[in-house]
C-alpha positions in Angstrom: -22.7 -17.2 -38.5 -20.5 -18.6 -40.8 -19.7 -18.3 -45.2 -21.4 -21.0 -46.6 -20.5 -22.1 -50.7 -23.0 -23.5 -52.1 -23.0 -25.2 -55.7 -26.1 -24.7 -58.5 -26.4 -25.4 -62.2 -26.8 -23.0 -64.7 -29.0 -23.0 -68.2 -26.0 -25.0 -69.1 -25.7 -27.4 -66.6 -22.8 -26.4 -65.4 -22.1 -25.9 -61.9 -21.0 -22.8 -60.9 -20.3 -22.1 -57.0 -22.3 -19.1 -54.5 -21.0 -17.2 -52.0 -23.4 -16.4 -48.5 -23.6 -15.3 -45.8 -25.6 -18.1 -43.5 -26.7 -17.8 -40.3 -28.1 -21.0 -38.0 -31.5 -20.0 -36.4 -33.8 -22.9 -34.2 -37.2 -23.6 -36.0 -39.5 -24.1 -32.5 -41.7 -25.7 -34.7 -39.6 -28.3 -36.0 -37.0 -29.0 -33.1 -34.1 -28.4 -35.0 -31.3 -25.5 -37.0 -32.8 -24.1 -40.0 -29.7 -22.1 -42.0 -30.9 -19.0 -43.6 -29.2 -16.9 -45.9 -28.3 -13.3 -45.0 -26.4 -12.4 -47.5 -25.4 -13.2 -51.1 -21.9 -12.1 -52.4 -22.7 -13.8 -56.0 -20.5 -16.2 -57.9 -17.1 -16.5 -56.6 -15.2 -16.2 -59.7 -16.9 -12.6 -59.6 -17.0 -12.0 -55.9 -15.9 -8.2 -55.5 -12.8 -8.9 -53.2 -11.6 -4.9 -52.5 -15.1 -4.7 -50.8 -15.4 -7.7 -48.8 -11.9 -6.9 -47.5 -13.6 -3.2 -46.3 -15.6 -4.8 -44.8 -14.0 -7.5 -43.1 -11.9 -4.6 -41.8 -15.6 -2.4 -40.6 -16.3 -5.7 -38.7 -12.5 -6.3 -37.5 -12.9 -2.9 -35.2 -15.8 -4.5 -33.2 -14.8 -8.0 -32.8 -12.1 -9.3 -30.3 -8.7 -7.6 -32.4 -6.4 -10.9 -31.5 -9.2 -13.7 -32.6 -9.6 -11.1 -35.5 -5.9 -10.4 -35.9 -4.8 -14.6 -35.7 -7.8 -15.9 -37.9 -6.8 -13.4 -40.8 -5.3 -15.6 -44.1 -2.1 -15.1 -44.0 -0.6 -12.5 -46.8 2.9 -13.4 -46.9 5.2 -16.4 -45.5 6.4 -16.6 -42.1 3.7 -17.1 -38.9 -0.1 -15.6 -38.9 0.7 -14.3 -34.9 3.8 -12.8 -33.2 4.1 -11.3 -30.3 6.1 -9.0 -30.3 7.4 -7.5 -26.3 5.3 -7.1 -23.0 5.3 -4.0 -21.2 4.3 -3.2 -17.5 0.2 -1.8 -17.3 -0.4 -2.3 -13.7 0.9 0.7 -12.0 0.5 3.4 -14.4 -3.1 2.2 -15.1 -3.8 2.7 -11.9 -1.7 6.2 -11.4 -3.7 7.3 -15.0 -7.1 6.6 -13.4 -5.7 8.7 -10.1 -4.6 11.6 -12.3 -8.4 11.4 -14.5 -10.1 10.9 -10.7 -8.2 14.7 -9.9 -9.4 16.3 -13.0 -5.7 16.7 -14.0 -6.2 15.9 -17.8 -8.9 18.1 -18.0 -7.4 21.2 -16.6 -4.6 20.9 -18.6 -6.5 20.0 -22.1 -7.8 23.4 -21.3 -4.6 24.9 -20.6 -3.2 23.9 -23.2 -6.3 24.4 -25.9 -5.0 28.5 -25.6 -1.2 27.1 -26.8 0.9 25.7 -29.9 1.4 22.4 -27.8 -0.4 19.3 -28.4 -2.8 17.4 -26.2 0.4 14.1 -26.3 1.9 17.4 -23.5 -0.3 15.9 -20.7 0.5 12.5 -21.4 3.3 13.3 -21.3 4.1 15.4 -17.4 1.8 12.7 -16.4 4.4 9.9 -17.6 6.8 11.9 -15.7 4.7 12.0 -12.5 4.3 8.3 -12.9 7.6 7.8 -13.5 9.1 9.4 -10.5 6.4 7.4 -8.6 7.6 3.5 -9.5 11.2 3.9 -11.6 12.5 6.7 -11.1 15.6 7.9 -13.3 17.3 11.0 -14.7 15.4 11.9 -18.0 17.0 10.1 -20.2 16.1 6.8 -18.1 12.6 8.0 -18.1 12.6 8.6 -21.8 14.0 4.5 -22.2 11.6 3.4 -20.0 8.5 4.9 -21.2 9.4 4.0 -25.0 10.6 0.6 -24.3 9.2 -1.0 -20.7 6.0 0.4 -20.1 3.1 1.0 -21.5 0.6 4.1 -21.1 -2.5 4.6 -23.1 -2.7 8.1 -25.3 1.4 7.8 -24.9 3.2 4.5 -25.9 0.6 3.3 -28.1 0.0 7.1 -29.9 0.5 6.8 -33.4 2.0 10.3 -33.2 4.7 9.3 -31.1 7.9 11.0 -32.4 10.3 8.5 -33.9 11.5 5.8 -31.0 9.0 6.4 -28.3 9.0 9.4 -26.1 12.0 11.8 -26.1 14.1 13.4 -23.4 13.6 16.4 -25.7 9.8 16.3 -25.3 10.0 15.3 -21.5 11.8 18.6 -21.4 9.3 20.8 -22.9 6.4 19.1 -21.2 8.6 20.6 -17.7 8.9 24.1 -19.5 5.5 24.2 -20.3 4.3 23.2 -16.7 6.3 26.1 -15.1 4.1 28.1 -16.8 0.7 26.6 -16.2 2.5 25.8 -12.5 -0.3 28.9 -10.7 -3.4 27.1 -12.0 -2.6 23.5 -11.6 -1.6 23.5 -8.0 -4.8 25.5 -7.2 -7.1 23.1 -8.9 -5.0 19.7 -7.5 -6.1 21.4 -3.7 -9.6 22.3 -4.3 -9.7 17.9 -6.7 -8.1 16.9 -3.4 -10.3 18.6 -0.7 -12.9 17.7 -2.5 -12.3 14.6 -3.5 -11.0 13.2 -0.1 -13.6 15.8 2.0 -10.2 17.0 3.4 -10.2 19.6 6.8 -8.0 22.0 5.1 -8.2 24.5 8.1 -5.4 22.4 9.7 -2.3 22.8 7.4 1.1 21.3 8.0 4.0 23.7 6.8 7.7 22.2 7.0 10.7 23.2 4.9 13.6 21.1 4.3 16.8 21.3 1.2 17.9 19.7 -1.5 21.9 19.7 -2.8 23.3 19.9 -6.4 26.5 18.2 -7.4 28.1 21.5 -8.4 30.9 23.8 -7.1 30.2 26.8 -6.6 26.3 27.9 -6.0 24.9 30.7 -9.3 25.8 34.2 -9.6 23.0 37.2 -8.9 20.8 37.1 -11.4 19.6 40.9 -12.8 16.4 41.2 -14.4 15.1 43.5 -17.3 12.4 45.6 -17.1 9.6 43.1 -17.1 10.7 41.7 -14.7 11.3 38.4 -16.0 14.9 37.2 -16.2 17.1 37.9 -18.7 18.2 35.0 -20.9 18.5 31.6 -19.7 22.5 32.2 -18.6 23.2 31.9 -14.9 24.7 35.6 -15.2 21.5 36.9 -16.8 22.6 37.6 -20.1 23.5 40.1 -22.6 20.2 41.7 -22.5 20.1 41.8 -18.6 19.8 45.9 -17.2 22.4 45.8 -15.2 20.5 48.9 -13.4 18.1 46.8 -12.3 18.5 45.4 -8.7 19.0 41.5 -8.7 18.8 38.6 -6.3 20.8 35.6 -5.0 21.3 33.2 -7.6 18.6 30.4 -7.2 21.3 27.2 -6.1 23.1 29.0 -3.0 25.2 27.9 0.3 22.7 28.2 2.8 22.0 25.8 6.5 22.0 22.5 4.4 19.3 19.4 6.1 21.1 17.0 3.9 24.1 17.4 6.0 25.4 18.6 2.9 26.7 21.9 3.4 29.6 21.2 1.5 27.1 21.9 -1.7 24.9 24.6 -3.5 21.0 23.6 -2.5 17.6 25.4 -2.4 14.9 25.4 -0.6 11.5 23.5 -0.8 8.6 24.0 1.1 5.4 21.8 1.7 1.7 22.2 3.0 0.8 18.9 3.6 -3.1 18.5 5.3 -3.9 16.1 9.0 -4.0 13.4 6.8 -0.5 13.8 5.4 -2.5 14.9 1.8 0.7 17.2 0.5 -1.2 20.6 -1.1 1.5 22.5 -2.1 4.7 23.3 -2.3 7.7 25.7 -3.0 10.9 25.8 -3.9 13.0 29.0 -3.1 17.2 30.0 -2.8 18.8 28.3 -0.5 19.8 31.2 1.2 16.5 32.1 2.5 15.1 33.4 5.5 12.3 31.3 7.4 10.0 34.8 7.6 10.0 35.0 3.9 9.6 31.5 3.5 6.6 32.3 5.7 5.1 35.3 3.7 4.6 33.4 0.3 3.5 31.0 1.8 0.6 32.6 3.4 0.6 35.2 0.3 -0.2 32.3 -1.4 -2.5 30.7 0.1 -4.6 34.1 1.2 -5.2 33.8 -2.2 -7.3 30.7 -2.3 -10.0 32.3 -0.2 -9.4 29.9 2.5 -11.7 30.6 5.7 -9.5 30.7 8.4 -5.9 28.1 8.9 -4.2 27.4 11.6 -0.4 26.8 10.8 2.0 24.5 12.6 5.0 24.0 12.1 8.5 22.5 13.8 10.5 24.3 16.3 12.5 25.9 13.8 9.7 28.3 13.1 9.7 30.0 16.1 11.0 33.0 16.3 8.7 36.4 17.6 9.5 37.6 13.9 7.1 34.8 12.3 5.1 34.3 14.9 4.1 37.7 13.8 4.1 36.8 10.5 1.5 33.5 10.7 -0.4 35.7 13.1 -1.0 38.5 10.6 -4.6 38.5 8.5 -6.3 36.3 11.0 -4.7 32.8 10.5 -3.6 30.9 13.7 -0.6 28.6 14.8 0.5 25.7 16.4 4.6 25.5 16.9 6.9 23.6 18.4 9.1 25.5 21.2 13.0 25.0 22.1 12.6 23.3 25.8 17.0 24.4 26.1 16.7 27.5 24.3 16.5 29.5 27.8 13.5 31.7 27.1 12.3 33.5 29.4 8.4 31.8 28.2 9.7 28.3 27.7 11.1 29.1 32.3 7.7 30.2 33.1 5.6 27.4 31.3 7.8 24.3 32.2 7.7 25.9 36.6 4.2 26.1 36.2 2.3 23.5 38.2 -0.8 21.5 37.2 -1.8 18.4 36.7 -1.5 16.1 33.3 -4.3 15.2 31.0 -4.0 11.8 29.9 -5.1 12.4 25.6 -3.8 8.6 24.3 -2.1 6.0 25.3 1.1 7.1 25.3 0.5 11.1 25.3 -0.4 13.7 28.5 -1.0 17.4 28.2 -1.2 20.3 30.5 -2.6 23.4 29.7 -0.3 26.8 30.8 -1.4 30.6 30.0 1.1 32.9 30.6 0.1 36.1 28.1 -3.5 37.2 26.8 -2.6 36.6 23.0 -1.4 32.9 23.2 -1.4 29.5 25.2 1.2 27.0 26.4 0.6 23.2 26.0 3.3 20.7 27.6 3.0 17.6 26.4 4.6 14.3 27.9 4.8 10.9 27.0 6.1 8.1 29.2 8.3 6.0 27.0 10.1 8.6 25.2 11.0 9.4 28.4 12.1 5.9 29.2 13.8 6.6 25.8 15.4 9.7 27.0 16.8 8.3 30.2 18.9 5.0 28.6 20.0 7.4 25.6 21.5 9.6 28.2 22.9 7.0 30.1 24.6 5.2 27.7 26.3 9.0 27.2 26.7 9.4 30.7 28.9 5.8 30.7 30.5 6.9 27.2 31.4 10.1 29.4 32.7 8.3 32.6 34.9 5.8 30.8 36.6 8.5 28.5 38.0 11.0 31.5 38.6 7.7 34.0 41.7 8.5 35.1 42.4 11.7 33.8 43.2 13.2 36.7 46.9 11.5 36.9 47.0 13.5 33.0 49.1 16.5 33.0 47.2 19.7 32.1 48.0 20.2 28.6 46.9 15.8 27.9 43.7 16.5 29.8 42.9 19.5 27.3 44.2 17.4 24.3 41.4 15.1 25.5 38.5 18.3 26.8 39.3 18.6 22.8 38.3 15.3 21.6 35.4 15.4 23.7 33.8 18.4 22.6 33.7 16.8 19.5 31.3 14.1 21.0 27.9 16.1 21.2 26.4 13.4 23.5 28.9 12.8 25.8 30.1 16.2 26.0 26.7 17.8 26.8 27.3 16.6 30.2 31.0 17.5 30.8 32.8 19.7 33.4 36.0 20.9 33.8 36.7 22.3 37.7 39.1 25.6 38.5 41.5 23.1 38.4 41.2 21.7 35.1 39.7 18.7 35.9 37.5 16.6 34.2 34.0 15.5 36.2 30.6 14.3 35.0 28.3 17.6 35.5 25.7 15.8 37.8 23.6 19.3 38.1 22.9 19.1 34.2 22.1 15.2 34.6 19.1 16.6 37.2 18.0 19.6 34.5 17.6 17.2 31.4 16.0 14.3 33.7 13.0 16.6 34.2 12.6 17.4 30.7 12.4 13.7 29.6 9.8 12.7 27.3 8.4 16.5 27.8 8.0 18.8 24.8 5.8 22.2 24.8 3.6 24.0 21.9 3.1 27.4 21.6 -0.4 28.3 20.1 -2.7 31.1 19.1 -5.9 29.6 18.6 -8.0 30.7 21.9 -10.8 28.1 20.0 -8.7 24.8 19.8 -8.7 22.4 22.7 -5.8 21.3 24.1 -6.3 17.9 23.0 -6.4 19.6 19.4 -3.3 21.0 19.8 -1.0 18.9 20.5 -2.4 15.4 18.1 -2.5 18.2 15.6 1.1 18.9 16.4 1.9 15.0 16.6 1.2 14.6 12.5 4.3 16.8 11.4 5.5 13.3 11.5 3.0 12.8 8.0 5.4 16.1 7.0 8.4 14.5 7.8 7.6 11.1 5.9 6.9 12.9 3.1 9.9 14.2 2.7 11.6 10.7 3.4 9.6 9.3 0.6 10.8 12.5 -1.6 14.1 12.0 -1.2 14.3 8.0 -0.7 11.9 7.1 -2.4 11.2 9.8 -5.3 15.2 10.9 -5.2 14.2 14.7 -5.1 18.0 14.8 -4.2 20.8 15.2 -5.8 18.7 17.5 -8.5 21.1 17.3 -11.6 19.0 20.6 -14.0 20.9 23.8 -14.2 18.0 25.8 -14.7 15.7 27.3 -12.4 12.4 26.7 -13.9 13.7 22.9 -14.7 14.9 23.0 -10.9 11.1 24.1 -10.2 9.0 22.2 -12.9 11.7 19.1 -11.1 10.1 19.9 -8.0 6.4 20.0 -8.7 6.5 16.8 -10.5 7.8 15.1 -7.4 5.1 16.1 -5.6 2.6 15.5 -8.0 3.5 12.3 -7.5 3.7 12.1 -3.8 0.5 13.1 -4.2 -0.7 10.5 -5.8 0.7 8.2 -3.7 -0.7 9.8 -0.6 -4.4 9.5 -2.7 -3.3 5.3 -2.9 -2.8 4.5 0.0 -5.5 6.8 1.8 -7.8 4.7 -0.5 -6.0 1.3 0.3 -5.2 1.8 3.6 -1.8 -0.1 2.8 2.0 1.3 1.6 2.7 2.6 -1.7 5.9 -0.2 -2.3 3.2 -3.2 -1.4 0.2 -1.6 -3.5 3.2 -1.1 -6.3 4.5 -4.8 -6.1 0.5 -6.1 -7.0 0.0 -3.9 -9.4 3.3 -4.7 -11.2 1.5 -8.6 -12.1 -0.6 -6.7 -14.5 0.6 -6.3 -17.8 0.3 -6.0 -21.6 1.8 -7.8 -24.3 1.5 -6.5 -27.9 1.3 -9.0 -31.0 1.3 -8.1 -34.4 -0.2 -10.4 -37.7 -0.6 -9.8 -41.3 -4.1 -7.7 -40.6 -2.6 -5.2 -38.3 -1.1 -5.5 -34.4 -3.1 -4.3 -31.2 -2.4 -5.1 -27.4 -3.8 -7.9 -24.6 -3.3 -7.3 -21.1 -2.8 -10.2 -18.9 -5.7 -11.6 -16.6 -5.8 -9.9 -13.6 -4.1 -11.4 -10.5 -6.1 -11.6 -7.4 -3.6 -9.1 -6.1 -3.8 -6.6 -8.8 -7.5 -7.0 -9.5 -8.3 -5.9 -5.5 -6.0 -3.1 -5.5 -7.8 -1.6 -8.5 -11.2 -2.6 -6.8 -9.8 -0.8 -3.7 -9.2 2.5 -5.9 -12.3 2.5 -7.6 -10.9 1.7 -11.1 -11.7 -0.3 -13.6 -9.4 -2.6 -14.8 -7.9 -2.8 -18.2 -10.0 -4.0 -20.9 -8.7 -7.3 -23.0 -7.5 -5.5 -26.2 -6.1 -2.0 -25.2 -5.3 -0.6 -28.6 -6.0 -2.2 -32.9 -4.1 -0.9 -35.3 -5.4 -3.3 -38.4 -3.2 -3.0 -41.7 -4.4 -0.3 -44.3 -6.7 1.2 -41.5 -6.4 5.0 -41.6 -5.0 5.7 -37.2 -8.0 7.7 -36.6 -10.5 4.8 -37.6 -8.3 3.1 -34.7 -10.0 1.2 -31.7 -8.7 1.9 -28.3 -10.5 0.7 -25.3 
């Protein structure tokens, strides 16, 4: 199809030029092509050029934008088409596909419908989650990354975007709204993930960690007004707080740090993870919250989701009698690690009970012991771990032997000083013994007792239906929780936190959790680590081009690695032309792929 100029003579014999839209058609009889006039624009000197421009603009929305823009006649000086910039697309495109597969876009749009915020807030929240998974940084750096170095459909290509792209204030406003919608978001995510991956949610792994803040002092106590809400944004509760209402400790508080940063205030973070390593819920508490309070709230929150049965799996930090009683309330069960060296009567009785071990895996043997009607103990033995424990103990004993060699010749004061220095070494000090006369010796009795515990760990379970193998292998999956904490703290930069207000801190934790969730979904679907998947996806870019007829964005050809990653995730590659902004066309008439 093309425009043809034909010449005819008028009645005065003067040649006149006519413009026609012509299409070549095949004539099977004459076995040749013949031109068929589809439309006549009339005389060239009388053509309605404004009507032709409107027709071209309408057709351009249906054609290849790059060809349309590149082929448009220049309206001024300079080249016809200019390459403006290139932005990363692959990783955000893949994460956006996972985000939509969970239904998070639709959920947030529904929640936003009854507020004064527009649908762009959903795009900003996704952008913040994607930033934590791809290039975690401060909100200011994240806003610059979103505005200049990455492409997100519906956000960075949005004509309604704030001047300069995504601003830091816009990110904070989205975070403030997220914490208000957190209960609905958490519940929707839980059931979406369970349905999408057909997860077994009867076995939930619960563990806690802490993260610190670069501040010198903890937050003061917070008072609450008569509505039960925190009064004001100030840490002291603000001027309108009711002094008669009971207060609570500040959110950033001193506590037992798990980050080896006991010199800084902290918060406690809990996470529930399925047996396949998918994080389905996260909590945040003040830094001095006791374990029993953590367990009670976690159980209450999940009970509201009408789960029929849950078996909680926790490490040795939750094995106290009070915690076990809270976990068992409501008909739930638990699998908890038991401290071998705690000296408890239950642990000693379980270890002393004779019996044969059952092989349940290449590196795991189990033995079931019943010493109570309502609890079972599983003694687990790992031969590889036993060899490692023996080797480590040998190193510590050799170091201790070297330290105390010749100490008998020292004065009593010098020996006491040496014993004091050894007490600062947890490994060697474990096997140090002092005689009544003050001499330093290697404690061979302690070594023999420790050798009996090599490669062993003890589990306590209240569920009567689970087999010993399921209990042992279930507890072994706690490594997935530990991996989640490691990824949150290192790759997603959960720590340290620089936010001051409690709701911003909680929103920050939620964003990190959602990023970890998307990462785990990507790893589950591809069978690869997120780092390798992300590297393949980084090869997919989008270029921004502009010309006299407007601006469009065109994606690069996906590499084999990027195409394979998207296929494994079940996500279609992006269209060649993502957005088209013809000059003179209203924003609501633009075409977006």
